matplotlib code that plots the C-alpha trace (Angstrom):
import matplotlib.pyplot as plt

x = [-6.4, -6.4, -4.5, -4.2, -2.1, -2.9, -3.6, -0.8, 1.7, 0.7, 1.6, 2.1, 4.4, 3.5, 5.7, 4.3, 6.2, 6.7, 4.2, 5.5, 7.4, 7.6, 9.4, 6.9, 5.0, 1.3, -1.1, -1.5, 2.3, 3.0, 0.5, 2.1, 5.7, 4.9, 3.3, 6.4, 8.7, 6.6, 6.0, 9.6, 10.7, 8.3, 9.2, 11.3, 10.4, 6.6, 5.9, 6.2, 7.4, 5.8, 7.6, 5.6, 7.0, 6.5, 4.2, 7.3, 8.1, 11.3, 11.3, 11.9, 13.5, 11.0, 9.7, 8.6, 6.0, 4.1, 0.4, -2.0, -3.6, -5.0, -6.8, -7.9, -9.1, -11.1, -12.7, -13.5, -15.3, -18.9, -21.7, -22.6, -25.6, -24.5, -25.7, -23.2, -19.8, -17.5, -14.4, -12.3, -14.6, -15.9, -18.2, -18.2, -21.1, -23.2, -20.4, -19.9, -17.3, -15.2, -13.4, -10.2, -8.9, -5.4, -1.7, 0.7, 0.2, 0.2, -3.6, -4.1, -1.6, -3.7, -6.8, -5.5, -5.9, -8.7, -11.2, -11.0, -10.9, -14.2, -15.7, -15.7, -13.9, -11.2, -11.3, -8.4, -9.3, -6.7, -5.9, -4.9, -8.3, -10.7, -13.9, -16.2, -14.2, -14.1, -17.8, -18.4, -16.3, -18.0, -21.4, -20.8, -19.5, -22.2, -19.7, -21.1, -17.8, -15.1, -11.7, -10.1, -6.8, -7.3, -5.3, -7.9, -11.0, -12.1, -11.8, -14.1, -16.5, -16.8, -17.2, -20.0, -21.8, -21.8, -23.4, -25.9, -27.0, -27.3, -29.3, -31.4, -33.7, -32.3, -28.9, -27.6, -24.2, -21.5, -19.7, -16.7, -13.5, -10.7, -7.0, -5.3, -1.7, 0.2, 2.2, -0.9, -2.9, -4.9, -7.8, -8.6, -9.0, -11.0, -13.3, -13.8, -14.7, -17.0, -18.9, -19.5, -16.4, -14.9, -11.2, -9.5, -8.0, -11.2, -13.1, -10.8, -11.5, -15.2, -14.5, -15.3, -12.1, -13.8, -14.4, -13.2, -12.4, -13.1, -11.4, -13.4, -15.8, -14.8, -11.6, -13.6, -14.9, -14.0, -11.1, -10.6, -12.2, -10.1, -10.8, -9.0, -7.7, -10.7, -8.7, -11.3, -14.5, -15.8, -13.4, -14.3, -14.4, -12.0, -13.1, -10.3, -10.7, -8.9, -7.3, -5.8, -4.5, -2.9, -1.2, 0.0, 1.2, 3.4, 4.4, 5.6, 8.1, 9.2, 9.9, 11.8, 13.8, 12.4, 13.4, 12.3, 13.2, 13.1, 12.9, 10.4, 9.9, 6.4, 7.0, 4.3, 0.8, -1.1, -4.2, -2.6, -3.6, -3.2, 0.5, 0.9, -0.1, 3.1, 1.0, 0.2, 3.6, 5.5, 3.4, 4.1, 7.9, 8.0, 9.2, 9.6, 7.5, 8.7, 5.7, 6.1, 3.3, 5.0, 7.6, 10.7, 14.2, 15.6, 13.2, 14.1, 17.8, 17.4, 15.4, 18.0, 20.8, 19.2, 16.4, 18.2, 15.8, 16.4, 13.4, 10.9, 8.5, 7.7, 6.5, 9.1, 8.3, 9.7, 12.9, 13.2, 13.0, 15.8, 18.2, 17.7, 17.8, 20.2, 23.3, 21.8, 19.0, 21.1, 23.2, 25.7, 27.2, 24.4, 25.3, 24.0, 22.4, 18.8, 16.2, 13.7, 10.6, 9.1, 5.8, 2.9, 4.4, 7.3, 10.5, 12.9, 16.1, 18.1, 16.4, 17.0, 20.7, 21.0, 19.5, 21.9, 24.9, 23.6, 23.7, 20.0, 19.0, 15.8, 13.3, 11.0, 7.4, 4.2, 0.5, -2.8, -5.3, -7.2, -4.2, -3.5, -0.8, 2.4, 1.8, 4.8, 8.5, 11.5, 13.5, 17.2, 19.4, 23.0, 24.4, 23.0, 25.7, 28.3, 26.5, 27.1, 25.1, 22.8, 21.9, 21.4, 19.0, 17.1, 16.5, 15.7, 13.0, 10.8, 7.9, 9.1, 7.4, 4.4, 4.4, 4.3, 0.8, -0.6, -1.5, -1.6, 0.0, 0.1, 0.2, -2.6, -4.1, -7.2, -9.4, -8.5, -7.2, -4.3, -0.9, 1.4, 4.8, 7.6, 9.6, 9.8, 8.0, 4.4, 2.1, -0.8, -2.8, -1.4, -4.0, -4.1, -6.2, -6.1, -6.3, -4.2, -7.1, -9.9, -13.4, -14.7, -15.8, -18.4, -21.9, -20.5, -21.7, -20.9, -17.2, -17.0, -18.2, -15.6, -12.7, -13.3, -14.3, -13.2, -12.2, -9.2, -8.7, -7.9, -5.3, -5.7, -1.9, -0.3, 2.9, 5.2, 6.6, 10.4, 12.2, 13.1, 9.5, 9.7, 6.8, 7.3, 4.6, 4.8, 1.8, -1.7, -4.1, -5.4, -1.9, -0.6, 0.2, -0.8, 1.3, 0.9, -0.6, 2.3, 2.0, 4.4, 4.8, 4.7, 6.7, 9.6, 9.8, 9.6, 12.5, 14.8, 13.6, 14.3, 17.9, 18.5, 20.5, 18.2, 15.0, 13.5, 10.2, 8.6, 5.3, 4.5, 1.0, -0.5, -1.1, -3.1, -0.9, -2.0, 0.3, 0.5, -2.8, -1.0, 2.6, 4.3, 4.1, 6.5, 5.6, 8.7, 9.6, 13.2, 15.6, 15.8, 19.4, 18.6, 18.9, 15.5, 16.6, 16.4, 13.7, 13.7, 17.4, 16.8, 13.8, 15.9, 18.7, 16.2, 14.8, 18.3, 19.1, 15.9, 16.7, 20.1, 18.3, 14.9, 13.3, 12.5, 8.8, 9.0, 10.8, 8.4, 7.3, 6.5, 7.9, 6.1, 7.9, 6.2, 5.1, 3.3, -0.2, -0.3, -2.9, -3.1, -0.9, 1.8, 0.8, 1.0, -2.5, -2.1, -5.7, -5.0, -2.0, -4.0, -6.5, -3.6, -2.3, -5.7, -5.8, -2.5, -4.2, -2.6, 1.0, 1.0, 2.0, 5.3, 4.8, 8.4]
y = [-40.4, -43.8, -47.0, -48.1, -46.5, -46.0, -49.3, -48.4, -48.2, -50.7, -54.1, -57.5, -60.2, -63.8, -66.9, -70.2, -73.5, -75.5, -78.3, -81.7, -83.9, -82.1, -78.9, -76.7, -73.8, -74.1, -71.7, -69.4, -69.1, -68.7, -65.9, -64.1, -64.9, -63.1, -60.2, -60.0, -59.6, -57.0, -55.0, -55.4, -53.6, -50.8, -50.1, -52.1, -50.4, -50.3, -53.8, -55.9, -59.5, -62.4, -65.7, -68.8, -71.7, -75.5, -77.2, -78.4, -74.8, -74.2, -71.6, -73.3, -71.7, -70.6, -67.7, -64.5, -62.9, -59.6, -59.8, -56.9, -58.5, -55.4, -54.5, -57.9, -59.5, -56.4, -56.8, -60.4, -60.5, -60.9, -58.8, -60.0, -58.8, -55.8, -57.4, -60.3, -60.8, -63.4, -65.3, -62.9, -60.4, -59.0, -56.7, -55.2, -53.3, -52.3, -53.6, -57.2, -59.4, -62.0, -64.8, -66.8, -69.9, -70.4, -70.2, -67.7, -68.2, -65.6, -65.7, -64.4, -61.6, -60.8, -60.8, -58.0, -55.8, -57.3, -57.7, -54.1, -52.8, -54.6, -52.6, -55.5, -56.3, -58.9, -61.4, -63.9, -66.8, -68.5, -71.9, -73.4, -73.1, -76.0, -76.4, -75.2, -72.0, -71.4, -72.0, -69.3, -66.8, -67.5, -67.4, -64.3, -62.5, -63.9, -64.9, -65.1, -65.9, -68.1, -68.5, -71.6, -73.4, -76.9, -78.3, -76.8, -77.5, -80.2, -77.6, -75.2, -78.0, -79.2, -75.6, -74.9, -78.1, -76.9, -73.6, -75.3, -77.6, -74.6, -72.3, -75.0, -73.7, -70.1, -71.3, -70.0, -71.6, -69.2, -69.2, -71.5, -70.7, -73.2, -72.3, -75.1, -76.1, -78.8, -79.7, -80.8, -84.0, -83.6, -85.6, -82.7, -80.4, -82.9, -83.4, -79.7, -79.1, -82.1, -80.6, -77.2, -75.2, -73.0, -73.2, -69.8, -69.1, -70.2, -67.8, -64.9, -65.7, -65.0, -61.3, -58.2, -56.9, -53.5, -53.2, -49.9, -49.9, -46.9, -45.7, -45.8, -42.8, -42.4, -43.3, -44.6, -47.3, -50.8, -52.6, -55.7, -57.9, -60.1, -62.0, -62.0, -65.3, -65.8, -67.8, -67.4, -66.7, -66.4, -64.4, -60.8, -59.4, -56.5, -54.1, -52.0, -49.0, -47.8, -44.7, -46.8, -49.4, -46.7, -45.0, -48.1, -49.7, -46.7, -46.4, -50.0, -49.1, -45.9, -47.4, -50.3, -48.3, -50.5, -49.3, -49.8, -53.2, -55.0, -58.8, -59.9, -63.5, -64.3, -66.2, -64.1, -65.4, -63.0, -64.0, -62.4, -58.7, -58.7, -59.6, -56.5, -54.5, -55.5, -56.9, -53.3, -51.9, -54.1, -53.0, -49.3, -50.1, -52.3, -55.1, -58.8, -61.3, -64.8, -66.9, -69.9, -72.5, -73.9, -72.1, -74.0, -72.9, -74.6, -72.8, -69.4, -69.9, -71.3, -68.3, -65.9, -67.7, -68.4, -65.8, -62.7, -62.2, -58.9, -58.7, -61.0, -60.8, -63.3, -63.8, -64.7, -68.4, -68.1, -66.4, -69.1, -71.7, -70.0, -69.6, -73.2, -74.7, -77.7, -77.0, -79.1, -76.6, -73.5, -71.8, -69.6, -67.1, -65.0, -63.5, -60.1, -58.5, -59.6, -57.3, -59.1, -57.5, -59.3, -58.7, -60.7, -61.4, -59.9, -61.5, -62.8, -60.7, -63.9, -64.7, -61.1, -61.4, -64.8, -63.4, -60.6, -63.0, -64.9, -61.7, -60.7, -57.2, -57.3, -54.5, -55.1, -53.8, -54.2, -53.9, -55.8, -56.8, -53.7, -51.5, -53.1, -55.2, -53.4, -49.8, -49.1, -49.7, -50.0, -47.5, -48.2, -45.6, -45.4, -45.2, -48.7, -50.1, -49.3, -51.3, -54.9, -57.4, -58.3, -54.6, -54.0, -56.9, -55.8, -52.3, -53.7, -55.9, -52.9, -52.0, -48.5, -45.5, -45.0, -45.5, -42.3, -43.3, -43.6, -40.3, -41.1, -43.7, -43.6, -45.6, -44.5, -45.3, -47.3, -45.7, -42.0, -42.2, -39.9, -40.7, -42.6, -41.0, -41.9, -43.7, -47.2, -48.7, -47.3, -49.8, -48.6, -49.7, -49.1, -47.1, -45.8, -43.6, -42.2, -43.3, -46.4, -47.9, -50.1, -48.9, -51.4, -55.0, -56.4, -56.7, -56.3, -53.0, -54.2, -55.0, -51.7, -49.7, -51.4, -51.1, -47.4, -46.3, -42.7, -42.0, -44.3, -47.8, -50.0, -52.6, -54.7, -54.7, -53.5, -51.6, -48.8, -45.7, -45.2, -41.8, -41.9, -42.2, -45.8, -48.0, -51.5, -54.2, -55.9, -58.3, -58.7, -57.5, -61.0, -62.6, -60.6, -62.9, -61.6, -63.4, -62.3, -59.1, -58.3, -58.1, -60.3, -59.8, -63.2, -61.8, -60.7, -64.2, -65.7, -63.6, -65.1, -68.7, -68.3, -67.4, -70.9, -72.9, -75.9, -73.9, -73.7, -72.1, -71.0, -69.6, -68.6, -68.5, -68.2, -71.3, -71.4, -71.4, -72.2, -69.7, -66.9, -67.1, -67.4, -68.2, -68.5, -71.8, -72.3, -74.4, -75.2, -76.9, -78.2, -78.2, -81.5, -82.1, -82.0, -85.2, -85.9, -88.8, -86.7, -84.0, -83.3, -82.3, -80.2, -78.5, -77.6, -76.3, -74.0, -72.8, -72.1, -70.2, -68.0, -67.4, -65.9, -63.4, -62.7, -61.4, -64.4, -64.2, -64.0, -67.4, -70.1, -72.5, -75.2, -76.4, -78.5, -79.8, -80.5, -78.8, -75.5, -75.1, -72.4, -70.5, -70.6, -67.5, -69.0, -67.3, -69.4, -70.3, -69.1, -69.9, -73.6, -73.4, -71.7, -74.6, -77.1, -75.2, -75.4, -79.2, -79.5, -78.1, -75.5, -75.4, -76.9, -74.9, -76.1, -78.0, -77.2]
z = [1.3, -0.5, 0.3, -3.3, -6.1, -9.8, -11.6, -14.0, -11.2, -8.6, -9.9, -8.2, -9.4, -8.5, -8.7, -10.1, -10.0, -13.2, -13.9, -12.9, -15.4, -18.7, -17.5, -19.4, -18.0, -17.6, -19.4, -16.5, -15.8, -19.5, -19.7, -16.8, -18.1, -21.4, -19.6, -17.3, -20.2, -21.9, -18.7, -17.6, -20.8, -20.2, -16.5, -14.2, -10.9, -10.9, -9.5, -6.4, -6.7, -4.9, -4.8, -3.9, -2.0, -1.9, 0.5, 2.4, 3.3, 1.3, -1.5, -4.8, -7.8, -10.4, -12.4, -10.9, -13.1, -13.1, -12.3, -12.2, -9.2, -7.4, -10.5, -11.8, -8.6, -7.9, -11.3, -10.9, -7.6, -8.4, -6.9, -3.4, -1.3, 0.8, 4.0, 3.7, 5.3, 4.1, 5.3, 3.3, 4.8, 1.5, 3.2, 6.7, 8.4, 5.4, 3.2, 2.1, 3.7, 1.9, 3.8, 3.1, 4.7, 3.4, 4.4, 3.1, -0.6, -3.4, -3.8, -0.3, -0.9, -4.1, -2.0, 0.2, -2.8, -4.9, -2.1, -0.9, -4.5, -5.1, -2.2, 0.2, 3.5, 3.8, 6.6, 6.6, 8.9, 11.0, 9.4, 12.8, 14.3, 14.6, 12.8, 15.6, 16.0, 12.2, 12.0, 14.6, 12.7, 9.3, 10.9, 13.0, 9.9, 7.7, 5.1, 1.6, -0.2, 1.1, -0.7, 0.6, -0.1, -1.3, 1.7, 4.1, 2.1, 4.6, 7.4, 5.5, 4.6, 8.2, 9.5, 7.0, 8.0, 11.6, 10.5, 8.3, 11.2, 13.5, 11.2, 9.6, 6.9, 7.1, 6.1, 2.8, 1.7, 0.7, -2.7, -2.3, -4.3, -4.0, -4.5, -6.3, -5.5, -7.4, -4.3, -2.4, -2.8, -6.1, -4.6, -2.3, -5.3, -7.2, -4.2, -3.8, -7.4, -7.4, -4.5, -6.2, -5.4, -8.2, -8.9, -8.1, -11.6, -13.3, -11.0, -12.1, -15.7, -15.2, -14.2, -16.2, -17.9, -18.1, -14.3, -12.9, -9.3, -7.2, -4.0, -0.8, -0.5, 3.1, 4.8, 7.7, 5.4, 6.6, 4.9, 7.1, 9.7, 11.9, 15.1, 18.4, 19.7, 22.0, 24.6, 27.3, 25.3, 21.8, 19.5, 18.9, 15.4, 15.0, 12.3, 10.7, 8.4, 5.3, 6.9, 9.7, 7.2, 5.1, 8.0, 9.8, 6.5, 5.9, 9.6, 9.5, 6.8, 8.5, 11.9, 10.4, 7.9, 5.2, 1.7, -1.8, -3.1, 0.2, 0.0, 2.6, 3.8, 4.9, 8.1, 9.8, 8.8, 6.6, 8.6, 11.7, 11.5, 7.7, 8.2, 10.4, 7.3, 5.4, 2.5, 1.7, 2.8, 0.3, -2.6, -1.7, -1.6, -4.8, -2.5, -3.1, -1.1, -0.5, 0.6, 2.9, 3.3, 6.4, 8.6, 9.7, 10.7, 7.6, 5.3, 6.9, 6.6, 3.0, 1.9, 3.4, 1.6, -1.7, -2.2, -0.9, 2.0, 3.8, 6.2, 8.0, 11.0, 13.6, 17.1, 19.8, 19.3, 15.7, 17.1, 19.6, 16.9, 15.0, 17.9, 19.0, 15.5, 15.1, 12.9, 10.1, 9.7, 9.6, 7.0, 8.9, 8.8, 7.3, 3.9, 5.1, 8.2, 8.2, 9.7, 12.0, 13.5, 16.5, 18.4, 19.7, 23.2, 25.1, 23.8, 26.6, 26.6, 26.2, 22.9, 21.6, 22.6, 20.9, 17.6, 17.6, 18.0, 14.9, 12.8, 12.9, 13.7, 15.8, 16.0, 18.9, 18.5, 20.4, 19.6, 19.3, 16.7, 17.6, 16.6, 13.2, 14.8, 16.0, 17.1, 19.3, 18.7, 20.9, 18.9, 19.2, 20.8, 19.6, 23.1, 23.8, 21.6, 24.2, 26.9, 28.0, 25.9, 28.8, 29.5, 25.8, 25.6, 28.7, 27.3, 23.9, 25.4, 26.3, 24.2, 23.5, 21.9, 19.7, 15.9, 13.9, 12.7, 16.2, 17.7, 21.4, 23.7, 27.5, 30.7, 33.1, 36.4, 35.3, 37.9, 37.6, 34.0, 35.0, 33.5, 35.9, 36.7, 34.4, 37.1, 35.7, 38.7, 39.0, 37.3, 35.1, 32.0, 28.5, 26.5, 22.9, 20.7, 17.2, 13.6, 14.4, 16.5, 15.2, 14.4, 17.0, 17.5, 15.1, 16.6, 20.1, 21.7, 25.2, 24.4, 22.5, 25.5, 27.7, 25.2, 24.6, 28.1, 28.9, 25.3, 25.1, 23.8, 26.8, 25.9, 29.1, 29.4, 32.6, 32.2, 33.4, 31.8, 32.1, 32.6, 28.9, 27.9, 26.8, 27.8, 29.1, 29.5, 32.8, 32.5, 31.3, 34.0, 34.4, 34.6, 37.6, 40.5, 43.9, 46.6, 50.2, 49.0, 46.7, 42.9, 40.9, 37.2, 35.5, 32.6, 34.8, 36.3, 32.8, 31.6, 34.3, 33.7, 30.0, 30.9, 32.3, 29.7, 29.8, 29.1, 25.6, 26.5, 29.8, 31.1, 34.6, 36.1, 39.5, 41.6, 44.8, 47.9, 51.4, 52.9, 50.4, 48.6, 45.3, 44.2, 40.8, 39.0, 36.1, 33.1, 31.2, 27.9, 28.0, 25.1, 23.2, 24.3, 28.0, 30.0, 31.6, 33.8, 37.0, 36.6, 40.4, 40.3, 37.2, 38.8, 41.9, 39.7, 37.9, 41.2, 42.5, 39.4, 39.9, 43.6, 42.6, 40.3, 41.7, 45.0, 47.2, 46.9, 43.0, 42.8, 41.5, 44.2, 41.7, 38.3, 35.7, 32.6, 29.3, 26.0, 26.3, 24.7, 22.1, 20.2, 16.4, 16.3, 18.5, 21.8, 24.9, 26.3, 29.8, 30.6, 30.0, 32.2, 34.9, 34.7, 35.0, 38.0, 39.5, 39.0, 40.8, 43.9, 46.3, 47.3, 50.8, 53.8, 55.2, 58.4, 59.6]

ax = plt.figure().add_subplot(projection="3d")
ax.plot(x, y, z, "-o")
ax.set_aspect("equal")
plt.show()
């Protein structure tokens, strides 16, 4: 089974903006424009279309042109020693790794085909990470080739300097390939080229036109390397294989009802689980990709209105941005129902309900880096449409049932490994196994032994199984609050806090409590329109709101207002909030 189709069938179309001033197409764009016309006459359904976007984040009108990217980039990657691993992860294990540090630009979409077709492993590095973290990733993967967007060249340079200083005489610098962008500061590109980097298009020109790519000899061969967020320790390198990518890419289309010709907006970073495998899905469906360098509510609504967007993915933080966008950033009503897939954290039911009211149809999924991104879906049941909006949203917020490409999913007692009863209340750990699970963590046998103990992949998420078979995450094992010997789900408390009209974002963690041992502490970001002149009164109003909807011991004992720290993928850094709660000291025992 092979992920890639015939070179004569699998085509990629890339958009390129006009050169500034004269209104003429540059040589690269002109080459692709002519090829587009010729190929378009031959067959109009054998290509995917990729539209680029300006640095400001709004898609600009331009020319979509066909590009034989999966074939050409594979031809052009030069030989790299088999022991190496690059930021695009050109090789994994005994294979080479190639690394990329770039936002959602067409070149990174191309790399998802060219790099594996060269026999290498792709590793897209998170552009929101700092230099010390990026240096760890590149060093750990032994990156020998790094493809970097010119805007992030300084990040790559600083990261490599850290590696050089650490490894001293044994350091061997990787090949640096820089992606140029006319909307970025040209000085960045000039500096990169002056310091030995090769411009991306020039690099492609050095390839062998006669190169013949070959499918992987074994479906177990690695295709991708990605790193976990590493919020409490060094990130772990998640190694994925061709068979899993093939199955999960097609599963993603099936569970979403995604059809041929879909117009997909890249709000989800491609560096996050390979864009949940949708880079490969879109090629299979002859879909159109609209790439955004920066994600804003205005850019999303603009793309929907002017580029015909039908689908996009995003973490709940993206959905929250949309539902709370000022009227000046929106274009409503929507010209069509837009399909939205969300995962990455449990979305509050209030946010799901608000998205529905705006005209978006949200598909709620759940998964991890170790399962190629989403691997379960809250499949919609027709009878839910007859329920009140709040009840619909509550059911829709569950994590659901397994993807068709994932063989096994269950909730088990972590000690006995026996399935918990499907009663919606008995807590257990969510576990998976099958082809939709990673090969393992790179160079980390201890973590592998823990993750695959007893023949299952352990997610670390605690959840329940409902009578209808749907799984629901209740908390991360480390996030459960134990108050007076009773377990409190921080996610359940957060759902209620989110319902308060003044709340934009919320996260609940354990805080030491003199009486109860621990009690919930709510960290809250308020909406911009909220009057902050009396935080004490606002805090009391939120607590009163919670008391009306939660068991007494679940109600937060303390509230802290301010921005919430987030990871590079938009997840809230609960470990930092726990540290802040610790700094606050324990909730004092009442003297009354």
